[in-house]
VEXKEVO-826146 format. One record per atom (N, C-alpha, C): residue number from 1; chain; x, y, z; atom name; residue in one letter. Coordinates in nm, 4 decimals. Each point is the difference from the previous one (the first is absolute). Layout:
<nodes>
+-----+----+----------+----------+----------+----+----+
|   i | ch |        u |        v |        w | at | aa |
+-----+----+----------+----------+----------+----+----+
| NUM |  A |        X |        Y |        Z | CA |  a |
...
+-----+----+----------+----------+----------+----+----+
</nodes>
This chain:
<nodes>
+-----+----+----------+----------+----------+----+----+
|   i | ch |        u |        v |        w | at | aa |
+-----+----+----------+----------+----------+----+----+
|   1 |  A |   0.1159 |   0.1112 |  -1.3777 |  N |  m |
|   1 |  A |  -0.1029 |  -0.0676 |  -0.0118 | CA |  m |
|   1 |  A |  -0.1244 |   0.1418 |   0.0650 |  C |  m |
|   2 |  A |  -0.1534 |  -0.0423 |  -0.0634 |  N |  n |
|   2 |  A |  -0.1227 |   0.0855 |   0.0821 | CA |  n |
|   2 |  A |  -0.0736 |  -0.0426 |   0.0997 |  C |  n |
|   3 |  A |  -0.1372 |   0.0766 |   0.0564 |  N |  g |
|   3 |  A |   0.0083 |  -0.0530 |   0.1187 | CA |  g |
|   3 |  A |  -0.1940 |  -0.0969 |  -0.0890 |  C |  g |
|   4 |  A |   0.0146 |   0.0506 |  -0.1049 |  N |  q |
|   4 |  A |  -0.0685 |  -0.1358 |  -0.0324 | CA |  q |
|   4 |  A |   0.0911 |  -0.1251 |  -0.0753 |  C |  q |
|   5 |  A |   0.1103 |  -0.0015 |   0.0176 |  N |  d |
|   5 |  A |   0.0973 |  -0.1268 |  -0.0756 | CA |  d |
|   5 |  A |   0.0522 |  -0.0972 |   0.1525 |  C |  d |
|   6 |  A |  -0.0386 |   0.0844 |   0.1238 |  N |  y |
|   6 |  A |   0.0650 |  -0.0306 |   0.1276 | CA |  y |
|   6 |  A |  -0.1731 |  -0.1028 |   0.0344 |  C |  y |
|   7 |  A |  -0.0830 |   0.0600 |   0.0364 |  N |  l |
|   7 |  A |  -0.1149 |  -0.0697 |  -0.0029 | CA |  l |
|   7 |  A |  -0.0270 |  -0.1512 |  -0.1127 |  C |  l |
|   8 |  A |   0.0253 |   0.0378 |  -0.0870 |  N |  h |
|   8 |  A |   0.0166 |  -0.0961 |  -0.0760 | CA |  h |
|   8 |  A |  -0.0029 |  -0.0778 |   0.0243 |  C |  h |
|   9 |  A |   0.1998 |  -0.0268 |  -0.0113 |  N |  a |
|   9 |  A |   0.0726 |  -0.0954 |   0.0593 | CA |  a |
|   9 |  A |  -0.0206 |  -0.0547 |   0.1396 |  C |  a |
|  10 |  A |  -0.0473 |   0.1351 |   0.0665 |  N |  a |
|  10 |  A |  -0.1107 |  -0.1398 |   0.1633 | CA |  a |
|  10 |  A |  -0.0718 |  -0.0689 |  -0.0295 |  C |  a |
|  11 |  A |  -0.0941 |   0.1313 |  -0.1481 |  N |  g |
|  11 |  A |  -0.1169 |  -0.1276 |  -0.0475 | CA |  g |
|  11 |  A |  -0.0057 |  -0.2186 |   0.0013 |  C |  g |
|  12 |  A |   0.1450 |   0.0379 |  -0.0238 |  N |  r |
|  12 |  A |   0.1078 |  -0.0920 |  -0.0866 | CA |  r |
|  12 |  A |   0.0301 |  -0.1191 |   0.1263 |  C |  r |
|  13 |  A |   0.0881 |   0.1104 |   0.0188 |  N |  l |
|  13 |  A |   0.0435 |  -0.1291 |   0.2036 | CA |  l |
|  13 |  A |  -0.1751 |  -0.0144 |   0.1216 |  C |  l |
|  14 |  A |  -0.0377 |   0.0103 |  -0.0316 |  N |  e |
|  14 |  A |  -0.1839 |  -0.0225 |   0.0313 | CA |  e |
|  14 |  A |  -0.0551 |  -0.0783 |   0.0095 |  C |  e |
|  15 |  A |  -0.0081 |  -0.0389 |  -0.1546 |  N |  r |
|  15 |  A |  -0.0084 |  -0.0961 |  -0.0790 | CA |  r |
|  15 |  A |   0.0530 |  -0.1098 |   0.0014 |  C |  r |
|  16 |  A |   0.1198 |   0.0262 |   0.0189 |  N |  n |
|  16 |  A |   0.0895 |  -0.1520 |  -0.0430 | CA |  n |
|  16 |  A |   0.0063 |  -0.0843 |   0.1585 |  C |  n |
|  17 |  A |   0.0574 |   0.1547 |   0.1334 |  N |  e |
|  17 |  A |   0.0295 |  -0.0710 |   0.1064 | CA |  e |
|  17 |  A |  -0.1178 |  -0.0304 |   0.0949 |  C |  e |
|  18 |  A |  -0.1159 |   0.0255 |  -0.0714 |  N |  g |
|  18 |  A |  -0.1359 |   0.0345 |   0.1030 | CA |  g |
|  18 |  A |   0.0086 |   0.1395 |   0.1513 |  C |  g |
|  19 |  A |   0.0964 |   0.1033 |  -0.0549 |  N |  l |
|  19 |  A |  -0.0199 |   0.0768 |   0.1513 | CA |  l |
|  19 |  A |  -0.0786 |   0.0845 |  -0.0420 |  C |  l |
|  20 |  A |  -0.0705 |   0.1221 |   0.1205 |  N |  d |
|  20 |  A |  -0.0428 |   0.0980 |   0.0130 | CA |  d |
|  20 |  A |   0.0558 |   0.0798 |  -0.1387 |  C |  d |
|  21 |  A |  -0.1156 |   0.1160 |  -0.0416 |  N |  p |
|  21 |  A |   0.0137 |   0.1322 |  -0.0719 | CA |  p |
|  21 |  A |   0.1432 |   0.1250 |   0.1057 |  C |  p |
|  22 |  A |   0.0224 |  -0.0701 |   0.0934 |  N |  w |
|  22 |  A |   0.0849 |   0.1530 |   0.0543 | CA |  w |
|  22 |  A |   0.2112 |  -0.0756 |   0.0257 |  C |  w |
|  23 |  A |  -0.1065 |  -0.1394 |   0.0593 |  N |  t |
|  23 |  A |   0.1643 |  -0.1063 |  -0.0392 | CA |  t |
|  23 |  A |   0.0448 |   0.0045 |  -0.0908 |  C |  t |
|  24 |  A |  -0.0543 |   0.0346 |  -0.0856 |  N |  a |
|  24 |  A |   0.0694 |  -0.0432 |  -0.1630 | CA |  a |
|  24 |  A |   0.0361 |   0.1095 |  -0.0523 |  C |  a |
|  25 |  A |  -0.0535 |   0.1271 |   0.0683 |  N |  l |
|  25 |  A |   0.0174 |   0.1030 |  -0.0664 | CA |  l |
|  25 |  A |   0.1597 |   0.0453 |   0.0765 |  C |  l |
|  26 |  A |  -0.0253 |  -0.0430 |   0.0733 |  N |  m |
|  26 |  A |   0.1668 |   0.0243 |   0.1093 | CA |  m |
|  26 |  A |   0.1440 |  -0.0859 |  -0.0492 |  C |  m |
|  27 |  A |  -0.0654 |  -0.1191 |  -0.0555 |  N |  r |
|  27 |  A |   0.0898 |  -0.0834 |  -0.0409 | CA |  r |
|  27 |  A |   0.0985 |   0.0585 |  -0.1315 |  C |  r |
|  28 |  A |  -0.1175 |   0.0747 |  -0.0640 |  N |  v |
|  28 |  A |   0.0017 |  -0.0129 |  -0.1659 | CA |  v |
|  28 |  A |   0.1297 |   0.1389 |   0.0592 |  C |  v |
|  29 |  A |  -0.0484 |   0.0854 |   0.0942 |  N |  l |
|  29 |  A |   0.1284 |   0.1167 |   0.0440 | CA |  l |
|  29 |  A |   0.0448 |   0.0230 |   0.0442 |  C |  l |
|  30 |  A |   0.0636 |  -0.1095 |   0.0851 |  N |  v |
|  30 |  A |   0.1138 |  -0.0553 |   0.1321 | CA |  v |
|  30 |  A |   0.0938 |  -0.0556 |  -0.1336 |  C |  v |
|  31 |  A |  -0.0229 |  -0.0808 |  -0.1080 |  N |  d |
|  31 |  A |   0.1058 |  -0.0570 |  -0.1082 | CA |  d |
|  31 |  A |   0.0105 |   0.1148 |  -0.0413 |  C |  d |
|  32 |  A |  -0.0736 |   0.1035 |  -0.0352 |  N |  r |
|  32 |  A |   0.0896 |   0.1185 |  -0.0925 | CA |  r |
|  32 |  A |   0.0598 |   0.0395 |   0.0356 |  C |  r |
|  33 |  A |  -0.0095 |   0.0681 |   0.1819 |  N |  l |
|  33 |  A |   0.0661 |   0.0286 |   0.0510 | CA |  l |
|  33 |  A |   0.1755 |  -0.1001 |   0.0594 |  C |  l |
|  34 |  A |  -0.0570 |  -0.0549 |   0.0086 |  N |  q |
|  34 |  A |   0.1698 |  -0.0488 |   0.0235 | CA |  q |
|  34 |  A |   0.0423 |  -0.0753 |  -0.1232 |  C |  q |
|  35 |  A |  -0.0174 |   0.1171 |  -0.0861 |  N |  g |
|  35 |  A |   0.1427 |   0.0225 |  -0.1561 | CA |  g |
|  35 |  A |  -0.0081 |   0.1748 |  -0.0144 |  C |  g |
|  36 |  A |  -0.0214 |   0.0878 |   0.1271 |  N |  m |
|  36 |  A |   0.0132 |   0.1000 |   0.0104 | CA |  m |
|  36 |  A |   0.1506 |   0.0243 |   0.0788 |  C |  m |
|  37 |  A |   0.0045 |   0.0914 |   0.0067 |  N |  d |
|  37 |  A |   0.1642 |   0.0540 |   0.0960 | CA |  d |
|  37 |  A |  -0.1089 |   0.0967 |   0.0983 |  C |  d |
|  38 |  A |  -0.0043 |  -0.1154 |   0.0821 |  N |  l |
|  38 |  A |  -0.0512 |   0.1262 |   0.1424 | CA |  l |
|  38 |  A |   0.1505 |   0.0232 |   0.0692 |  C |  l |
|  39 |  A |   0.0187 |   0.1346 |   0.0719 |  N |  p |
|  39 |  A |  -0.0351 |   0.0365 |   0.1610 | CA |  p |
|  39 |  A |   0.0546 |  -0.0877 |   0.0785 |  C |  p |
|  40 |  A |   0.1555 |  -0.0433 |  -0.0342 |  N |  a |
|  40 |  A |   0.0321 |  -0.0729 |   0.1229 | CA |  a |
|  40 |  A |  -0.0293 |   0.0146 |   0.1522 |  C |  a |
|  41 |  A |  -0.1007 |   0.0889 |   0.0599 |  N |  p |
|  41 |  A |  -0.0989 |  -0.0023 |   0.1206 | CA |  p |
|  41 |  A |  -0.1033 |  -0.0049 |   0.0011 |  C |  p |
|  42 |  A |  -0.1158 |  -0.0459 |  -0.1358 |  N |  i |
|  42 |  A |  -0.0674 |  -0.0295 |   0.0280 | CA |  i |
|  42 |  A |   0.0162 |  -0.1111 |  -0.0700 |  C |  i |
|  43 |  A |   0.0456 |  -0.1085 |  -0.0710 |  N |  q |
|  43 |  A |  -0.0165 |  -0.1493 |  -0.0208 | CA |  q |
|  43 |  A |  -0.0697 |  -0.0342 |   0.0656 |  C |  q |
|  44 |  A |   0.0361 |  -0.0847 |   0.1300 |  N |  p |
|  44 |  A |  -0.0747 |  -0.0436 |   0.1114 | CA |  p |
|  44 |  A |  -0.0834 |  -0.0174 |  -0.0433 |  C |  p |
|  45 |  A |  -0.0709 |   0.1270 |   0.0295 |  N |  a |
|  45 |  A |  -0.1422 |   0.0200 |   0.0273 | CA |  a |
|  45 |  A |  -0.0436 |  -0.0930 |  -0.2032 |  C |  a |
|  46 |  A |   0.0991 |   0.0064 |  -0.0903 |  N |  l |
|  46 |  A |  -0.0653 |  -0.0710 |  -0.1378 | CA |  l |
|  46 |  A |  -0.0057 |  -0.2008 |   0.0472 |  C |  l |
|  47 |  A |   0.1780 |  -0.0038 |   0.0842 |  N |  v |
|  47 |  A |  -0.0098 |  -0.1264 |   0.0486 | CA |  v |
|  47 |  A |  -0.1844 |  -0.0736 |   0.1112 |  C |  v |
|  48 |  A |  -0.0422 |   0.0783 |   0.0635 |  N |  h |
|  48 |  A |  -0.0845 |  -0.0547 |   0.0546 | CA |  h |
|  48 |  A |  -0.1181 |   0.0027 |  -0.0693 |  C |  h |
|  49 |  A |  -0.0419 |   0.0707 |  -0.0768 |  N |  a |
|  49 |  A |  -0.1007 |   0.0628 |  -0.1251 | CA |  a |
|  49 |  A |   0.0045 |  -0.1137 |  -0.0025 |  C |  a |
|  50 |  A |   0.1059 |  -0.0732 |  -0.0490 |  N |  a |
|  50 |  A |  -0.0299 |  -0.1003 |  -0.1122 | CA |  a |
|  50 |  A |  -0.0584 |  -0.0766 |   0.1047 |  C |  a |
|  51 |  A |   0.0780 |  -0.0671 |   0.0626 |  N |  s |
|  51 |  A |  -0.0262 |  -0.0889 |   0.0868 | CA |  s |
|  51 |  A |  -0.1304 |  -0.0551 |  -0.0054 |  C |  s |
|  52 |  A |  -0.0546 |   0.1629 |   0.0619 |  N |  h |
|  52 |  A |  -0.1430 |  -0.0288 |   0.0866 | CA |  h |
|  52 |  A |  -0.0921 |  -0.0319 |  -0.1103 |  C |  h |
|  53 |  A |   0.0314 |   0.1157 |  -0.1964 |  N |  w |
|  53 |  A |  -0.0631 |  -0.0907 |  -0.0888 | CA |  w |
|  53 |  A |   0.0174 |  -0.1420 |  -0.0474 |  C |  w |
|  54 |  A |   0.0671 |  -0.0537 |   0.1074 |  N |  s |
|  54 |  A |   0.0205 |  -0.2327 |  -0.1124 | CA |  s |
|  54 |  A |  -0.0595 |  -0.0109 |   0.1130 |  C |  s |
|  55 |  A |  -0.0859 |   0.1265 |   0.0925 |  N |  g |
|  55 |  A |  -0.0330 |  -0.1654 |   0.1381 | CA |  g |
|  55 |  A |   0.0328 |  -0.0375 |   0.1246 |  C |  g |
|  56 |  A |   0.1129 |   0.1313 |   0.0177 |  N |  q |
|  56 |  A |   0.0699 |  -0.0185 |   0.1671 | CA |  q |
|  56 |  A |  -0.0155 |   0.1662 |   0.0376 |  C |  q |
|  57 |  A |  -0.1358 |  -0.0186 |   0.0518 |  N |  p |
|  57 |  A |  -0.0323 |   0.2037 |   0.0792 | CA |  p |
|  57 |  A |   0.1045 |   0.0590 |   0.0665 |  C |  p |
|  58 |  A |   0.0090 |   0.0653 |  -0.0093 |  N |  g |
|  58 |  A |   0.0719 |   0.1011 |   0.0412 | CA |  g |
|  58 |  A |  -0.0849 |   0.0809 |   0.0496 |  C |  g |
|  59 |  A |   0.0777 |   0.0743 |   0.0265 |  N |  d |
|  59 |  A |  -0.0301 |   0.2294 |   0.0825 | CA |  d |
|  59 |  A |  -0.0037 |   0.0710 |  -0.1403 |  C |  d |
|  60 |  A |  -0.0650 |  -0.0040 |  -0.0741 |  N |  l |
|  60 |  A |  -0.0339 |   0.1248 |  -0.1336 | CA |  l |
|  60 |  A |   0.0175 |   0.1061 |   0.0685 |  C |  l |
|  61 |  A |  -0.1212 |   0.0536 |   0.1103 |  N |  v |
|  61 |  A |   0.0537 |   0.1540 |  -0.0054 | CA |  v |
|  61 |  A |   0.0799 |   0.0551 |   0.1272 |  C |  v |
|  62 |  A |   0.0714 |  -0.1073 |   0.0424 |  N |  g |
|  62 |  A |   0.1600 |   0.0739 |   0.0289 | CA |  g |
|  62 |  A |   0.1116 |   0.0079 |  -0.0518 |  C |  g |
|  63 |  A |  -0.0762 |  -0.1228 |  -0.1098 |  N |  e |
|  63 |  A |   0.0946 |   0.0302 |  -0.1392 | CA |  e |
|  63 |  A |  -0.0387 |   0.1274 |  -0.0887 |  C |  e |
|  64 |  A |  -0.1116 |   0.0599 |  -0.0093 |  N |  n |
|  64 |  A |  -0.0756 |   0.1097 |   0.0046 | CA |  n |
|  64 |  A |   0.0627 |   0.1123 |   0.0354 |  C |  n |
|  65 |  A |   0.0394 |  -0.0405 |   0.1462 |  N |  v |
|  65 |  A |   0.0402 |   0.1351 |   0.0239 | CA |  v |
|  65 |  A |   0.0909 |   0.0724 |   0.0137 |  C |  v |
|  66 |  A |   0.1514 |  -0.0944 |   0.0031 |  N |  k |
|  66 |  A |   0.1239 |   0.0008 |  -0.0009 | CA |  k |
|  66 |  A |   0.0246 |   0.0185 |  -0.1506 |  C |  k |
|  67 |  A |  -0.0801 |  -0.0141 |  -0.1688 |  N |  v |
|  67 |  A |  -0.0551 |   0.0954 |  -0.1153 | CA |  v |
|  67 |  A |   0.0970 |   0.1143 |   0.1073 |  C |  v |
|  68 |  A |  -0.2006 |   0.0079 |   0.0027 |  N |  w |
|  68 |  A |  -0.0544 |   0.1544 |  -0.0120 | CA |  w |
|  68 |  A |   0.1950 |   0.0888 |   0.1448 |  C |  w |
|  69 |  A |   0.0533 |  -0.1178 |   0.0701 |  N |  q |
|  69 |  A |   0.0397 |   0.1174 |   0.0915 | CA |  q |
|  69 |  A |   0.1707 |   0.0683 |  -0.0996 |  C |  q |
|  70 |  A |  -0.0462 |  -0.1426 |  -0.1313 |  N |  y |
|  70 |  A |   0.1545 |   0.0147 |  -0.0979 | CA |  y |
|  70 |  A |  -0.0394 |   0.1393 |  -0.0872 |  C |  y |
|  71 |  A |  -0.1157 |  -0.0174 |  -0.0572 |  N |  i |
|  71 |  A |  -0.0206 |   0.0944 |  -0.0868 | CA |  i |
|  71 |  A |   0.0005 |   0.1476 |   0.0646 |  C |  i |
|  72 |  A |  -0.0314 |   0.0057 |   0.1039 |  N |  e |
|  72 |  A |  -0.0342 |   0.1215 |   0.0903 | CA |  e |
|  72 |  A |   0.1512 |   0.0723 |   0.0332 |  C |  e |
|  73 |  A |   0.0751 |  -0.1405 |   0.0507 |  N |  a |
|  73 |  A |   0.1822 |   0.0904 |   0.0435 | CA |  a |
|  73 |  A |   0.0680 |   0.0248 |  -0.0954 |  C |  a |
|  74 |  A |   0.0082 |   0.0202 |  -0.1416 |  N |  t |
|  74 |  A |   0.0728 |  -0.0660 |  -0.1073 | CA |  t |
|  74 |  A |  -0.0843 |   0.1195 |  -0.0863 |  C |  t |
|  75 |  A |  -0.0843 |   0.0856 |  -0.0095 |  N |  h |
|  75 |  A |  -0.0598 |   0.0680 |  -0.1460 | CA |  h |
|  75 |  A |  -0.1328 |   0.0818 |   0.1241 |  C |  h |
|  76 |  A |   0.0038 |   0.0730 |  -0.0072 |  N |  p |
|  76 |  A |  -0.1304 |   0.1969 |   0.0110 | CA |  p |
|  76 |  A |  -0.0976 |  -0.0967 |  -0.0759 |  C |  p |
|  77 |  A |  -0.1076 |   0.0840 |   0.0692 |  N |  a |
|  77 |  A |  -0.1732 |  -0.1281 |   0.0196 | CA |  a |
|  77 |  A |   0.0001 |   0.0853 |  -0.1865 |  C |  a |
|  78 |  A |  -0.0455 |  -0.1541 |  -0.0191 |  N |  g |
|  78 |  A |  -0.0378 |  -0.0002 |  -0.1411 | CA |  g |
|  78 |  A |   0.1287 |   0.0050 |  -0.1360 |  C |  g |
|  79 |  A |   0.0987 |   0.0291 |   0.0793 |  N |  a |
|  79 |  A |   0.0637 |  -0.0336 |  -0.1718 | CA |  a |
|  79 |  A |   0.1139 |  -0.0746 |   0.0344 |  C |  a |
|  80 |  A |  -0.0743 |  -0.1480 |   0.0706 |  N |  d |
|  80 |  A |   0.1096 |  -0.1440 |  -0.0254 | CA |  d |
|  80 |  A |  -0.0785 |  -0.0127 |  -0.1527 |  C |  d |
|  81 |  A |  -0.1535 |   0.0220 |  -0.0582 |  N |  v |
|  81 |  A |  -0.0290 |  -0.0109 |  -0.1154 | CA |  v |
|  81 |  A |   0.0770 |   0.0494 |  -0.1131 |  C |  v |
|  82 |  A |   0.1245 |   0.0803 |  -0.0452 |  N |  a |
|  82 |  A |   0.0457 |   0.0410 |  -0.0573 | CA |  a |
|  82 |  A |   0.1254 |  -0.0482 |  -0.0004 |  C |  a |
|  83 |  A |  -0.0158 |  -0.1602 |   0.0977 |  N |  t |
|  83 |  A |   0.1994 |  -0.0785 |   0.0127 | CA |  t |
|  83 |  A |  -0.0390 |  -0.0659 |  -0.0101 |  C |  t |
|  84 |  A |   0.1056 |  -0.1185 |  -0.1246 |  N |  p |
|  84 |  A |  -0.0382 |  -0.1622 |   0.0220 | CA |  p |
|  84 |  A |  -0.0604 |  -0.0542 |   0.0699 |  C |  p |
|  85 |  A |   0.1460 |   0.0107 |   0.1068 |  N |  e |
|  85 |  A |  -0.0109 |  -0.0263 |   0.0922 | CA |  e |
|  85 |  A |  -0.1437 |   0.0343 |   0.1585 |  C |  e |
|  86 |  A |  -0.0307 |   0.0840 |  -0.0738 |  N |  g |
|  86 |  A |  -0.1057 |   0.0790 |   0.1180 | CA |  g |
|  86 |  A |  -0.1006 |  -0.1151 |  -0.0639 |  C |  g |
|  87 |  A |  -0.0272 |   0.0293 |  -0.1564 |  N |  r |
|  87 |  A |  -0.1107 |  -0.0964 |  -0.0448 | CA |  r |
|  87 |  A |  -0.0067 |  -0.1187 |  -0.0302 |  C |  r |
|  88 |  A |   0.1265 |  -0.1026 |   0.0087 |  N |  a |
|  88 |  A |   0.0579 |  -0.0928 |   0.0316 | CA |  a |
|  88 |  A |  -0.0786 |  -0.0471 |   0.2064 |  C |  a |
|  89 |  A |   0.0187 |   0.0543 |   0.0711 |  N |  a |
|  89 |  A |  -0.0431 |  -0.0061 |   0.1262 | CA |  a |
|  89 |  A |  -0.1545 |   0.0250 |  -0.0489 |  C |  a |
|  90 |  A |  -0.0653 |   0.1266 |  -0.0139 |  N |  r |
|  90 |  A |  -0.1472 |  -0.0237 |  -0.0615 | CA |  r |
|  90 |  A |  -0.0697 |  -0.1142 |  -0.0261 |  C |  r |
|  91 |  A |   0.0222 |  -0.0316 |  -0.0762 |  N |  a |
|  91 |  A |   0.0390 |  -0.1500 |  -0.1202 | CA |  a |
|  91 |  A |  -0.0684 |  -0.1135 |   0.1748 |  C |  a |
|  92 |  A |   0.1582 |  -0.0359 |   0.0380 |  N |  l |
|  92 |  A |  -0.0092 |  -0.0845 |   0.0940 | CA |  l |
|  92 |  A |  -0.1493 |   0.0297 |   0.1022 |  C |  l |
|  93 |  A |  -0.0028 |   0.0857 |   0.0286 |  N |  l |
|  93 |  A |  -0.0643 |   0.0349 |   0.0870 | CA |  l |
|  93 |  A |  -0.2151 |  -0.0731 |  -0.0482 |  C |  l |
|  94 |  A |   0.0662 |  -0.0137 |  -0.1036 |  N |  c |
|  94 |  A |  -0.2051 |  -0.0951 |  -0.0106 | CA |  c |
|  94 |  A |   0.0360 |  -0.1171 |  -0.0246 |  C |  c |
|  95 |  A |   0.1146 |  -0.0772 |   0.0408 |  N |  v |
|  95 |  A |  -0.0279 |  -0.1354 |  -0.0016 | CA |  v |
|  95 |  A |  -0.0160 |   0.0040 |   0.1348 |  C |  v |
|  96 |  A |  -0.0061 |   0.0996 |   0.1382 |  N |  l |
|  96 |  A |  -0.0109 |   0.0044 |   0.1666 | CA |  l |
|  96 |  A |  -0.1104 |   0.0257 |   0.0322 |  C |  l |
|  97 |  A |  -0.1450 |  -0.0231 |  -0.1312 |  N |  m |
|  97 |  A |  -0.1093 |   0.0467 |   0.0843 | CA |  m |
|  97 |  A |  -0.0061 |  -0.1809 |  -0.0031 |  C |  m |
|  98 |  A |  -0.0486 |   0.0231 |   0.1042 |  N |  p |
|  98 |  A |  -0.0957 |  -0.1461 |   0.0820 | CA |  p |
|  98 |  A |  -0.1826 |  -0.0698 |  -0.1658 |  C |  p |
|  99 |  A |  -0.0470 |   0.1205 |   0.0143 |  N |  a |
|  99 |  A |  -0.1163 |  -0.1025 |  -0.0869 | CA |  a |
|  99 |  A |   0.0083 |   0.1081 |  -0.1525 |  C |  a |
| 100 |  A |  -0.0299 |   0.0088 |  -0.0230 |  N |  g |
| 100 |  A |  -0.1667 |   0.0648 |  -0.0876 | CA |  g |
| 100 |  A |  -0.1147 |  -0.0400 |  -0.0611 |  C |  g |
| 101 |  A |  -0.0626 |   0.0806 |   0.0242 |  N |  d |
| 101 |  A |  -0.1574 |  -0.0425 |  -0.1626 | CA |  d |
| 101 |  A |   0.0663 |   0.0848 |  -0.0869 |  C |  d |
| 102 |  A |  -0.0981 |  -0.0320 |  -0.1170 |  N |  e |
| 102 |  A |   0.0296 |  -0.0096 |  -0.1747 | CA |  e |
| 102 |  A |   0.0326 |   0.1500 |  -0.0234 |  C |  e |
| 103 |  A |  -0.0329 |   0.0650 |   0.0380 |  N |  e |
| 103 |  A |  -0.0312 |   0.1820 |   0.0090 | CA |  e |
| 103 |  A |   0.2011 |   0.0074 |   0.0349 |  C |  e |
| 104 |  A |  -0.0086 |  -0.1040 |   0.1294 |  N |  a |
| 104 |  A |   0.1878 |   0.0798 |   0.0221 | CA |  a |
| 104 |  A |   0.0577 |  -0.0892 |  -0.0575 |  C |  a |
| 105 |  A |  -0.0057 |  -0.1296 |  -0.0944 |  N |  r |
| 105 |  A |   0.0791 |  -0.0672 |  -0.1035 | CA |  r |
| 105 |  A |   0.0629 |   0.1271 |  -0.0533 |  C |  r |
| 106 |  A |  -0.0985 |   0.0511 |  -0.0785 |  N |  s |
| 106 |  A |   0.0288 |   0.0729 |  -0.1406 | CA |  s |
| 106 |  A |  -0.0242 |   0.0846 |   0.0221 |  C |  s |
| 107 |  A |   0.0854 |   0.0979 |   0.1285 |  N |  m |
| 107 |  A |   0.0096 |   0.0337 |   0.0167 | CA |  m |
| 107 |  A |   0.1596 |   0.0437 |   0.0206 |  C |  m |
| 108 |  A |  -0.0009 |  -0.1587 |   0.0588 |  N |  t |
| 108 |  A |   0.1642 |   0.0603 |   0.1013 | CA |  t |
| 108 |  A |   0.0543 |  -0.1197 |  -0.1496 |  C |  t |
| 109 |  A |  -0.1200 |  -0.0246 |  -0.1343 |  N |  a |
| 109 |  A |   0.0660 |  -0.0920 |  -0.1233 | CA |  a |
| 109 |  A |   0.1234 |   0.1233 |  -0.0020 |  C |  a |
| 110 |  A |  -0.0873 |   0.1011 |  -0.0813 |  N |  e |
| 110 |  A |   0.0214 |   0.1786 |  -0.0956 | CA |  e |
| 110 |  A |   0.0839 |   0.0329 |   0.0638 |  C |  e |
| 111 |  A |   0.0665 |   0.0346 |   0.1661 |  N |  w |
| 111 |  A |   0.0466 |   0.0309 |   0.1260 | CA |  w |
| 111 |  A |   0.2122 |  -0.0193 |  -0.0331 |  C |  w |
| 112 |  A |  -0.0100 |  -0.1504 |   0.0377 |  N |  f |
| 112 |  A |   0.0539 |  -0.0687 |  -0.0263 | CA |  f |
| 112 |  A |   0.0967 |   0.0191 |  -0.1385 |  C |  f |
| 113 |  A |  -0.0754 |  -0.0213 |  -0.0835 |  N |  a |
| 113 |  A |   0.0497 |  -0.0414 |  -0.1561 | CA |  a |
| 113 |  A |   0.0583 |   0.1673 |   0.0307 |  C |  a |
| 114 |  A |  -0.0710 |   0.1294 |  -0.0597 |  N |  a |
| 114 |  A |   0.0330 |   0.0876 |   0.0593 | CA |  a |
| 114 |  A |   0.1500 |   0.0770 |   0.0865 |  C |  a |
| 115 |  A |   0.0497 |  -0.1145 |   0.0959 |  N |  m |
| 115 |  A |   0.0274 |   0.0108 |   0.0926 | CA |  m |
| 115 |  A |   0.1326 |  -0.0799 |  -0.0694 |  C |  m |
| 116 |  A |  -0.0060 |  -0.1180 |   0.0095 |  N |  a |
| 116 |  A |   0.0868 |  -0.0773 |  -0.0658 | CA |  a |
| 116 |  A |   0.0318 |   0.0589 |  -0.1926 |  C |  a |
| 117 |  A |  -0.1018 |   0.0453 |  -0.0898 |  N |  g |
| 117 |  A |   0.0925 |   0.0257 |  -0.0881 | CA |  g |
| 117 |  A |   0.1461 |   0.0988 |  -0.0386 |  C |  g |
| 118 |  A |  -0.0334 |   0.0826 |   0.1075 |  N |  n |
| 118 |  A |   0.1074 |   0.1026 |  -0.0116 | CA |  n |
| 118 |  A |   0.1197 |  -0.0267 |   0.1306 |  C |  n |
| 119 |  A |  -0.0311 |  -0.0879 |   0.0020 |  N |  a |
| 119 |  A |   0.1393 |  -0.0404 |   0.2321 | CA |  a |
| 119 |  A |   0.0780 |  -0.1423 |  -0.1093 |  C |  a |
| 120 |  A |  -0.0034 |  -0.0518 |  -0.1334 |  N |  s |
| 120 |  A |   0.1036 |  -0.0563 |   0.0448 | CA |  s |
| 120 |  A |   0.0885 |   0.0438 |  -0.1410 |  C |  s |
+-----+----+----------+----------+----------+----+----+
</nodes>
């Protein structure tokens, strides 16, 4: 899927379930992440994100920090995007942002597509 595909899927979810645009996108991305092979140390962050975007608010910022710590501990600066594990971690970061406007949604969908498309 490309970024536009994720945005279209989120739009359908937004209309069908009455969600705000950001939550709808996050749910679509979480669903995709749940089908990916994430490194074990960051899987708890996905569990937290799934819970948060399903209506049980959690500490997304704290989970974001943990994923960044994983990236920094396992890859030299910027080298994470050269590995499937690093790209999966970067894709996970997309669902650990509490909110975003229309431009952020578009950029997030594109970045997620770039990372998730090569991480699974």
